[in-house]
py3Dmol code that shows the C-alpha trace and the ligand (Angstrom):
import py3Dmol

protein = """\
ATOM      1  CA  MET A   1     239.628-228.092  55.337  1.00  0.00           C
ATOM      2  CA  PHE A   2     238.761-226.104  52.233  1.00  0.00           C
ATOM      3  CA  GLY A   3     235.729-223.878  52.574  1.00  0.00           C
ATOM      4  CA  TRP A   4     233.777-225.391  49.690  1.00  0.00           C
ATOM      5  CA  PHE A   5     234.323-228.915  50.944  1.00  0.00           C
ATOM      6  CA  LYS A   6     233.192-227.997  54.426  1.00  0.00           C
ATOM      7  CA  ARG A   7     230.111-226.262  53.068  1.00  0.00           C
ATOM      8  CA  ARG A   8     229.210-229.247  50.891  1.00  0.00           C
ATOM      9  CA  ARG A   9     229.683-231.683  53.769  1.00  0.00           C
ATOM     10  CA  ARG A  10     227.558-229.539  56.081  1.00  0.00           C
ATOM     11  CA  ALA A  11     224.807-229.218  53.461  1.00  0.00           C
ATOM     12  CA  ALA A  12     224.686-233.020  53.247  1.00  0.00           C
ATOM     13  CA  ILE A  13     224.492-233.329  57.043  1.00  0.00           C
ATOM     14  CA  ARG A  14     221.596-230.839  57.123  1.00  0.00           C
ATOM     15  CA  GLN A  15     219.705-232.954  54.599  1.00  0.00           C
ATOM     16  CA  ARG A  16     219.683-235.974  56.894  1.00  0.00           C
ATOM     17  CA  PRO A  17     216.340-236.727  58.520  1.00  0.00           C
ATOM     18  CA  PHE A  18     216.176-235.199  61.974  1.00  0.00           C
ATOM     19  CA  PRO A  19     215.770-238.012  64.543  1.00  0.00           C
ATOM     20  CA  PRO A  20     212.320-237.833  66.221  1.00  0.00           C
ATOM     21  CA  ALA A  21     214.001-238.567  69.566  1.00  0.00           C
ATOM     22  CA  TRP A  22     216.073-235.394  69.172  1.00  0.00           C
ATOM     23  CA  LEU A  23     212.955-233.417  68.375  1.00  0.00           C
ATOM     24  CA  ALA A  24     211.365-234.723  71.572  1.00  0.00           C
ATOM     25  CA  ILE A  25     214.438-233.596  73.531  1.00  0.00           C
ATOM     26  CA  ILE A  26     214.188-230.097  72.051  1.00  0.00           C
ATOM     27  CA  GLU A  27     210.477-229.934  72.863  1.00  0.00           C
ATOM     28  CA  LYS A  28     211.178-230.947  76.452  1.00  0.00           C
ATOM     29  CA  ASN A  29     214.403-229.095  77.225  1.00  0.00           C
ATOM     30  CA  VAL A  30     214.496-226.159  74.816  1.00  0.00           C
ATOM     31  CA  PRO A  31     211.161-224.399  75.348  1.00  0.00           C
ATOM     32  CA  TYR A  32     212.588-221.312  73.651  1.00  0.00           C
ATOM     33  CA  ALA A  33     212.565-223.140  70.304  1.00  0.00           C
ATOM     34  CA  ALA A  34     208.766-223.356  70.336  1.00  0.00           C
ATOM     35  CA  HIS A  35     208.632-219.560  70.005  1.00  0.00           C
ATOM     36  CA  LEU A  36     210.817-219.437  66.914  1.00  0.00           C
ATOM     37  CA  PRO A  37     209.203-218.943  63.516  1.00  0.00           C
ATOM     38  CA  VAL A  38     208.676-222.273  61.694  1.00  0.00           C
ATOM     39  CA  ALA A  39     211.450-221.596  59.161  1.00  0.00           C
ATOM     40  CA  ASP A  40     213.867-220.843  61.997  1.00  0.00           C
ATOM     41  CA  ARG A  41     213.023-224.121  63.689  1.00  0.00           C
ATOM     42  CA  ALA A  42     213.897-225.995  60.508  1.00  0.00           C
ATOM     43  CA  GLU A  43     217.151-224.043  60.202  1.00  0.00           C
ATOM     44  CA  LEU A  44     217.902-224.785  63.846  1.00  0.00           C
ATOM     45  CA  ALA A  45     217.448-228.527  63.301  1.00  0.00           C
ATOM     46  CA  GLY A  46     219.978-228.450  60.465  1.00  0.00           C
ATOM     47  CA  GLN A  47     222.443-226.439  62.571  1.00  0.00           C
ATOM     48  CA  VAL A  48     222.073-228.908  65.452  1.00  0.00           C
ATOM     49  CA  GLN A  49     222.944-231.788  63.138  1.00  0.00           C
ATOM     50  CA  VAL A  50     226.093-230.035  61.931  1.00  0.00           C
ATOM     51  CA  PHE A  51     227.059-229.054  65.485  1.00  0.00           C
ATOM     52  CA  LEU A  52     226.678-232.597  66.771  1.00  0.00           C
ATOM     53  CA  ALA A  53     228.615-234.010  63.835  1.00  0.00           C
ATOM     54  CA  GLU A  54     231.543-231.666  64.440  1.00  0.00           C
ATOM     55  CA  LYS A  55     231.854-231.047  68.190  1.00  0.00           C
ATOM     56  CA  ARG A  56     233.008-233.478  70.847  1.00  0.00           C
ATOM     57  CA  PHE A  57     231.231-233.772  74.204  1.00  0.00           C
ATOM     58  CA  GLU A  58     233.015-235.038  77.287  1.00  0.00           C
ATOM     59  CA  GLY A  59     231.343-235.947  80.550  1.00  0.00           C
ATOM     60  CA  CYS A  60     233.226-234.873  83.678  1.00  0.00           C
ATOM     61  CA  ALA A  61     233.032-236.134  87.272  1.00  0.00           C
ATOM     62  CA  GLY A  62     231.426-239.357  86.104  1.00  0.00           C
ATOM     63  CA  LEU A  63     228.632-237.812  84.049  1.00  0.00           C
ATOM     64  CA  PRO A  64     227.751-240.058  81.095  1.00  0.00           C
ATOM     65  CA  ILE A  65     227.093-238.052  77.936  1.00  0.00           C
ATOM     66  CA  THR A  66     223.642-238.768  76.529  1.00  0.00           C
ATOM     67  CA  ASP A  67     221.751-237.550  73.476  1.00  0.00           C
ATOM     68  CA  GLU A  68     219.674-235.455  75.866  1.00  0.00           C
ATOM     69  CA  ILE A  69     222.776-233.569  76.986  1.00  0.00           C
ATOM     70  CA  ARG A  70     224.181-233.224  73.474  1.00  0.00           C
ATOM     71  CA  VAL A  71     220.973-232.095  71.799  1.00  0.00           C
ATOM     72  CA  THR A  72     219.942-229.705  74.589  1.00  0.00           C
ATOM     73  CA  ILE A  73     223.287-227.905  74.565  1.00  0.00           C
ATOM     74  CA  ALA A  74     223.617-227.953  70.778  1.00  0.00           C
ATOM     75  CA  ALA A  75     220.146-226.474  70.252  1.00  0.00           C
ATOM     76  CA  HIS A  76     220.866-223.538  72.560  1.00  0.00           C
ATOM     77  CA  ALA A  77     224.277-222.939  71.031  1.00  0.00           C
ATOM     78  CA  CYS A  78     222.773-222.970  67.540  1.00  0.00           C
ATOM     79  CA  ILE A  79     220.061-220.423  68.381  1.00  0.00           C
ATOM     80  CA  LEU A  80     222.937-217.903  68.301  1.00  0.00           C
ATOM     81  CA  LEU A  81     223.858-218.967  64.759  1.00  0.00           C
ATOM     82  CA  LEU A  82     220.478-218.628  63.041  1.00  0.00           C
ATOM     83  CA  HIS A  83     220.398-216.433  59.902  1.00  0.00           C
ATOM     84  CA  ARG A  84     224.053-215.543  60.271  1.00  0.00           C
ATOM     85  CA  GLN A  85     226.971-216.149  57.952  1.00  0.00           C
ATOM     86  CA  THR A  86     229.120-218.063  60.388  1.00  0.00           C
ATOM     87  CA  ASP A  87     231.531-220.935  60.439  1.00  0.00           C
ATOM     88  CA  ASP A  88     229.683-222.725  63.264  1.00  0.00           C
ATOM     89  CA  TYR A  89     232.059-222.008  66.169  1.00  0.00           C
ATOM     90  CA  PRO A  90     235.104-222.850  64.043  1.00  0.00           C
ATOM     91  CA  ASP A  91     237.633-223.000  66.891  1.00  0.00           C
ATOM     92  CA  LEU A  92     235.487-224.911  69.338  1.00  0.00           C
ATOM     93  CA  MET A  93     236.531-228.546  69.713  1.00  0.00           C
ATOM     94  CA  SER A  94     235.007-229.808  72.956  1.00  0.00           C
ATOM     95  CA  ILE A  95     232.159-229.197  75.348  1.00  0.00           C
ATOM     96  CA  LEU A  96     232.936-230.469  78.841  1.00  0.00           C
ATOM     97  CA  VAL A  97     229.862-231.176  80.935  1.00  0.00           C
ATOM     98  CA  TYR A  98     229.839-231.566  84.716  1.00  0.00           C
ATOM     99  CA  PRO A  99     226.767-232.968  86.490  1.00  0.00           C
ATOM    100  CA  SER A 100     226.352-229.833  88.571  1.00  0.00           C
ATOM    101  CA  THR A 101     228.021-226.613  89.619  1.00  0.00           C
ATOM    102  CA  TYR A 102     231.672-227.472  89.822  1.00  0.00           C
ATOM    103  CA  LEU A 103     234.514-226.108  91.899  1.00  0.00           C
ATOM    104  CA  VAL A 104     237.514-224.515  90.280  1.00  0.00           C
ATOM    105  CA  PRO A 105     240.597-224.998  92.469  1.00  0.00           C
ATOM    106  CA  GLY A 106     241.968-221.827  94.026  1.00  0.00           C
ATOM    107  CA  GLY A 107     244.776-220.126  92.193  1.00  0.00           C
ATOM    108  CA  ARG A 108     243.572-220.963  88.723  1.00  0.00           C
ATOM    109  CA  VAL A 109     244.106-218.028  86.456  1.00  0.00           C
ATOM    110  CA  GLY A 110     241.857-216.831  83.679  1.00  0.00           C
ATOM    111  CA  PRO A 111     241.816-213.548  81.840  1.00  0.00           C
ATOM    112  CA  GLY A 112     241.627-210.924  84.542  1.00  0.00           C
ATOM    113  CA  LEU A 113     240.945-213.424  87.276  1.00  0.00           C
ATOM    114  CA  ILE A 114     242.999-215.028  89.988  1.00  0.00           C
ATOM    115  CA  ALA A 115     240.948-217.123  92.377  1.00  0.00           C
ATOM    116  CA  ASP A 116     242.329-217.697  95.842  1.00  0.00           C
ATOM    117  CA  GLU A 117     239.403-219.700  97.125  1.00  0.00           C
ATOM    118  CA  PRO A 118     237.796-222.582  95.285  1.00  0.00           C
ATOM    119  CA  GLU A 119     235.123-220.953  93.211  1.00  0.00           C
ATOM    120  CA  ALA A 120     231.754-222.335  92.160  1.00  0.00           C
ATOM    121  CA  ARG A 121     231.138-222.142  88.428  1.00  0.00           C
ATOM    122  CA  LEU A 122     228.112-222.692  86.248  1.00  0.00           C
ATOM    123  CA  GLY A 123     230.057-222.596  83.030  1.00  0.00           C
ATOM    124  CA  GLU A 124     232.996-221.010  81.364  1.00  0.00           C
ATOM    125  CA  SER A 125     234.432-220.278  77.983  1.00  0.00           C
ATOM    126  CA  TRP A 126     237.957-219.064  78.524  1.00  0.00           C
ATOM    127  CA  THR A 127     239.615-220.440  75.476  1.00  0.00           C
ATOM    128  CA  HIS A 128     238.721-220.761  71.852  1.00  0.00           C
ATOM    129  CA  ASP A 129     238.432-224.506  71.838  1.00  0.00           C
ATOM    130  CA  VAL A 130     236.607-225.516  75.032  1.00  0.00           C
ATOM    131  CA  VAL A 131     233.298-224.652  76.698  1.00  0.00           C
ATOM    132  CA  VAL A 132     232.625-226.011  80.190  1.00  0.00           C
ATOM    133  CA  LEU A 133     229.057-226.342  81.466  1.00  0.00           C
ATOM    134  CA  ALA A 134     227.229-227.660  84.528  1.00  0.00           C
ATOM    135  CA  TRP A 135     224.341-229.825  83.366  1.00  0.00           C
ATOM    136  CA  ASP A 136     221.959-228.827  86.178  1.00  0.00           C
ATOM    137  CA  SER A 137     222.538-225.165  85.330  1.00  0.00           C
ATOM    138  CA  VAL A 138     221.953-225.870  81.647  1.00  0.00           C
ATOM    139  CA  LEU A 139     218.554-227.358  82.495  1.00  0.00           C
ATOM    140  CA  SER A 140     217.488-224.692  84.979  1.00  0.00           C
ATOM    141  CA  GLY A 141     218.615-221.893  82.661  1.00  0.00           C
ATOM    142  CA  ALA A 142     216.687-223.408  79.776  1.00  0.00           C
ATOM    143  CA  ALA A 143     213.488-224.111  81.702  1.00  0.00           C
ATOM    144  CA  ASP A 144     212.606-220.461  82.359  1.00  0.00           C
ATOM    145  CA  ILE A 145     212.841-218.543  79.098  1.00  0.00           C
ATOM    146  CA  HIS A 146     211.808-215.246  80.655  1.00  0.00           C
ATOM    147  CA  ASP A 147     214.265-214.815  83.530  1.00  0.00           C
ATOM    148  CA  GLY A 148     217.191-213.535  81.478  1.00  0.00           C
ATOM    149  CA  HIS A 149     219.483-216.360  82.585  1.00  0.00           C
ATOM    150  CA  ASN A 150     220.683-219.073  80.265  1.00  0.00           C
ATOM    151  CA  VAL A 151     224.203-220.365  80.830  1.00  0.00           C
ATOM    152  CA  VAL A 152     224.487-221.973  77.381  1.00  0.00           C
ATOM    153  CA  LEU A 153     223.566-218.776  75.563  1.00  0.00           C
ATOM    154  CA  HIS A 154     226.027-216.987  77.850  1.00  0.00           C
ATOM    155  CA  GLU A 155     228.997-219.266  77.263  1.00  0.00           C
ATOM    156  CA  PHE A 156     228.463-219.518  73.522  1.00  0.00           C
ATOM    157  CA  ALA A 157     228.189-215.740  73.285  1.00  0.00           C
ATOM    158  CA  HIS A 158     231.730-215.767  74.745  1.00  0.00           C
ATOM    159  CA  GLN A 159     232.714-218.158  71.979  1.00  0.00           C
ATOM    160  CA  LEU A 160     231.398-215.738  69.349  1.00  0.00           C
ATOM    161  CA  ASP A 161     233.244-212.909  71.079  1.00  0.00           C
ATOM    162  CA  GLN A 162     236.498-214.892  71.005  1.00  0.00           C
ATOM    163  CA  GLU A 163     236.214-215.557  67.276  1.00  0.00           C
ATOM    164  CA  SER A 164     237.399-211.988  66.780  1.00  0.00           C
ATOM    165  CA  GLY A 165     240.680-212.965  68.454  1.00  0.00           C
ATOM    166  CA  ALA A 166     240.028-211.382  71.820  1.00  0.00           C
ATOM    167  CA  GLY A 167     237.171-211.791  74.264  1.00  0.00           C
ATOM    168  CA  ASP A 168     236.516-208.090  74.589  1.00  0.00           C
ATOM    169  CA  GLY A 169     232.799-207.685  73.973  1.00  0.00           C
ATOM    170  CA  ALA A 170     233.277-207.020  70.251  1.00  0.00           C
ATOM    171  CA  PRO A 171     232.558-210.136  68.166  1.00  0.00           C
ATOM    172  CA  VAL A 172     233.097-210.226  64.419  1.00  0.00           C
ATOM    173  CA  LEU A 173     230.324-207.999  63.089  1.00  0.00           C
ATOM    174  CA  PRO A 174     228.661-208.638  59.738  1.00  0.00           C
ATOM    175  CA  ARG A 175     229.736-205.271  58.317  1.00  0.00           C
ATOM    176  CA  ARG A 176     232.787-203.131  58.995  1.00  0.00           C
ATOM    177  CA  SER A 177     230.532-200.102  59.199  1.00  0.00           C
ATOM    178  CA  MET A 178     228.879-201.551  62.325  1.00  0.00           C
ATOM    179  CA  TYR A 179     231.901-201.345  64.636  1.00  0.00           C
ATOM    180  CA  LEU A 180     231.631-197.671  65.421  1.00  0.00           C
ATOM    181  CA  ALA A 181     227.999-197.831  66.542  1.00  0.00           C
ATOM    182  CA  TRP A 182     228.626-201.138  68.347  1.00  0.00           C
ATOM    183  CA  GLY A 183     231.432-199.632  70.397  1.00  0.00           C
ATOM    184  CA  ARG A 184     229.485-196.469  71.127  1.00  0.00           C
ATOM    185  CA  VAL A 185     226.214-198.143  72.147  1.00  0.00           C
ATOM    186  CA  LEU A 186     227.632-201.090  74.068  1.00  0.00           C
ATOM    187  CA  GLY A 187     230.255-198.864  75.690  1.00  0.00           C
ATOM    188  CA  HIS A 188     227.593-196.420  76.826  1.00  0.00           C
ATOM    189  CA  ASP A 189     225.272-199.080  78.233  1.00  0.00           C
ATOM    190  CA  TYR A 190     228.174-200.923  79.865  1.00  0.00           C
ATOM    191  CA  ASP A 191     229.303-197.736  81.635  1.00  0.00           C
ATOM    192  CA  GLU A 192     225.715-197.135  82.715  1.00  0.00           C
ATOM    193  CA  LEU A 193     225.431-200.665  84.143  1.00  0.00           C
ATOM    194  CA  VAL A 194     228.716-200.218  86.031  1.00  0.00           C
ATOM    195  CA  ARG A 195     227.385-196.958  87.538  1.00  0.00           C
ATOM    196  CA  GLU A 196     224.006-198.468  88.432  1.00  0.00           C
ATOM    197  CA  THR A 197     225.700-201.487  89.978  1.00  0.00           C
ATOM    198  CA  LEU A 198     227.995-199.279  92.086  1.00  0.00           C
ATOM    199  CA  HIS A 199     224.908-197.520  93.411  1.00  0.00           C
ATOM    200  CA  HIS A 200     223.186-200.854  94.011  1.00  0.00           C
ATOM    201  CA  HIS A 201     220.370-199.935  91.665  1.00  0.00           C
ATOM    202  CA  ARG A 202     218.523-202.804  90.079  1.00  0.00           C
ATOM    203  CA  GLU A 203     218.826-202.946  86.348  1.00  0.00           C
ATOM    204  CA  LEU A 204     217.130-205.057  83.696  1.00  0.00           C
ATOM    205  CA  ILE A 205     220.581-206.278  82.656  1.00  0.00           C
ATOM    206  CA  ASP A 206     222.110-208.580  85.272  1.00  0.00           C
ATOM    207  CA  ARG A 207     224.841-206.830  87.250  1.00  0.00           C
ATOM    208  CA  TYR A 208     227.305-209.595  86.399  1.00  0.00           C
ATOM    209  CA  GLY A 209     227.484-207.793  83.051  1.00  0.00           C
ATOM    210  CA  ALA A 210     229.315-204.973  84.849  1.00  0.00           C
ATOM    211  CA  THR A 211     232.316-207.293  85.409  1.00  0.00           C
ATOM    212  CA  ASN A 212     233.958-206.363  82.097  1.00  0.00           C
ATOM    213  CA  PRO A 213     232.919-205.744  78.449  1.00  0.00           C
ATOM    214  CA  ALA A 214     233.158-209.456  77.575  1.00  0.00           C
ATOM    215  CA  GLU A 215     230.743-210.392  80.356  1.00  0.00           C
ATOM    216  CA  PHE A 216     228.541-207.489  79.332  1.00  0.00           C
ATOM    217  CA  PHE A 217     228.162-208.910  75.827  1.00  0.00           C
ATOM    218  CA  ALA A 218     227.438-212.418  77.178  1.00  0.00           C
ATOM    219  CA  VAL A 219     224.909-211.112  79.701  1.00  0.00           C
ATOM    220  CA  VAL A 220     223.082-208.834  77.257  1.00  0.00           C
ATOM    221  CA  THR A 221     222.879-211.781  74.866  1.00  0.00           C
ATOM    222  CA  GLU A 222     220.901-213.623  77.561  1.00  0.00           C
ATOM    223  CA  THR A 223     218.723-210.537  78.069  1.00  0.00           C
ATOM    224  CA  PHE A 224     218.206-210.114  74.319  1.00  0.00           C
ATOM    225  CA  PHE A 225     216.846-213.626  73.893  1.00  0.00           C
ATOM    226  CA  GLU A 226     214.959-213.989  77.166  1.00  0.00           C
ATOM    227  CA  LYS A 227     213.681-210.458  77.871  1.00  0.00           C
ATOM    228  CA  PRO A 228     213.600-208.996  74.379  1.00  0.00           C
ATOM    229  CA  ARG A 229     210.631-206.666  74.784  1.00  0.00           C
ATOM    230  CA  GLN A 230     211.942-205.194  78.023  1.00  0.00           C
ATOM    231  CA  LEU A 231     215.383-204.739  76.513  1.00  0.00           C
ATOM    232  CA  ARG A 232     213.947-203.058  73.424  1.00  0.00           C
ATOM    233  CA  ALA A 233     211.853-200.720  75.610  1.00  0.00           C
ATOM    234  CA  LYS A 234     214.649-199.753  78.024  1.00  0.00           C
ATOM    235  CA  HIS A 235     217.708-199.987  75.777  1.00  0.00           C
ATOM    236  CA  PRO A 236     216.452-199.500  72.214  1.00  0.00           C
ATOM    237  CA  ASP A 237     219.903-198.705  70.772  1.00  0.00           C
ATOM    238  CA  LEU A 238     221.440-201.772  72.394  1.00  0.00           C
ATOM    239  CA  TYR A 239     218.554-203.927  71.201  1.00  0.00           C
ATOM    240  CA  LEU A 240     219.088-202.668  67.655  1.00  0.00           C
ATOM    241  CA  GLN A 241     222.802-203.493  67.730  1.00  0.00           C
ATOM    242  CA  LEU A 242     222.103-207.007  68.978  1.00  0.00           C
ATOM    243  CA  GLN A 243     219.296-207.420  66.476  1.00  0.00           C
ATOM    244  CA  GLN A 244     221.693-206.507  63.661  1.00  0.00           C
ATOM    245  CA  PHE A 245     224.388-208.809  64.991  1.00  0.00           C
ATOM    246  CA  TYR A 246     222.166-211.827  65.670  1.00  0.00           C
ATOM    247  CA  GLN A 247     219.911-211.032  62.700  1.00  0.00           C
ATOM    248  CA  GLN A 248     216.931-211.976  64.798  1.00  0.00           C
ATOM    249  CA  ASP A 249     214.109-209.969  66.358  1.00  0.00           C
ATOM    250  CA  PRO A 250     212.973-211.995  69.372  1.00  0.00           C
ATOM    251  CA  ALA A 251     210.783-209.112  70.600  1.00  0.00           C
ATOM    252  CA  ALA A 252     208.569-209.909  67.616  1.00  0.00           C
ATOM    253  CA  PHE A 253     208.312-213.616  68.460  1.00  0.00           C
ATOM    254  CA  GLU A 254     205.011-214.890  69.798  1.00  0.00           C
ATOM    255  CA  GLY A 255     205.024-215.286  73.573  1.00  0.00           C
ATOM    256  CA  LEU A 256     208.456-213.852  74.336  1.00  0.00           C
TER     257      LEU A 256
END
"""
ligand_1 = """\
1
ZN
Zn 230.751 -215.090 81.230
"""
view = py3Dmol.view(width=600, height=400)
view.addModel(protein, "pdb")
view.setStyle({"model": 0}, {"cartoon": {"style": "trace"}})
view.addModel(ligand_1, "xyz")
view.setStyle({"model": 1}, {"stick": {}})
view.zoomTo()
view.show()
């Protein structure tokens, strides 16, 4: 599709009235949205409409897809898009939703991972075109906006990372000049987390981020949105990089 046509179509979708039932779902299941500035909430509503018009949801293991599922996931995914020049997860086609934590059969291979035993998963984003989520984890991650865990933010951060061609912890940055500082700061804090994790020290950033640079970016995205003030205090350089990438300053939001 040509860029101008896509932009025009999306602008028309954003103009549609936002269904009150969807607003009620966001109020109930996306408590984070209440802390966004008013203008951001309006932008988010428009992004959600575009997302839902373009992405396909599939229920797995008998889960029927409802507006509650679609809107809840879309709203979290679109928080990562606010203020940014993006193409709205251009490669993503489908979101597969399981009712609860699902088992991946042993032997399945992902980047850097070979599982011998069946492995419990909350969500995954291994390829450009599919995100897989467990609905119960979506809800529990969304309910507490201060615990640093939100599986939708996590998996869609992987999507952003993969837009650069490789899930390596370096998404497409808004300016070429940012890559050097991004690599230096995230590399430094990743190495530090790996060291702290080896010594079993508790860190603000969840130790799962020490798995590899891609997981580090997904995990610090969760920390950035859910523990912004703590992240800014303990990792000011990292906070600044994420602030420049996401073009948001959640530490300044009321009540976060
Ligand atoms: Zn991950």
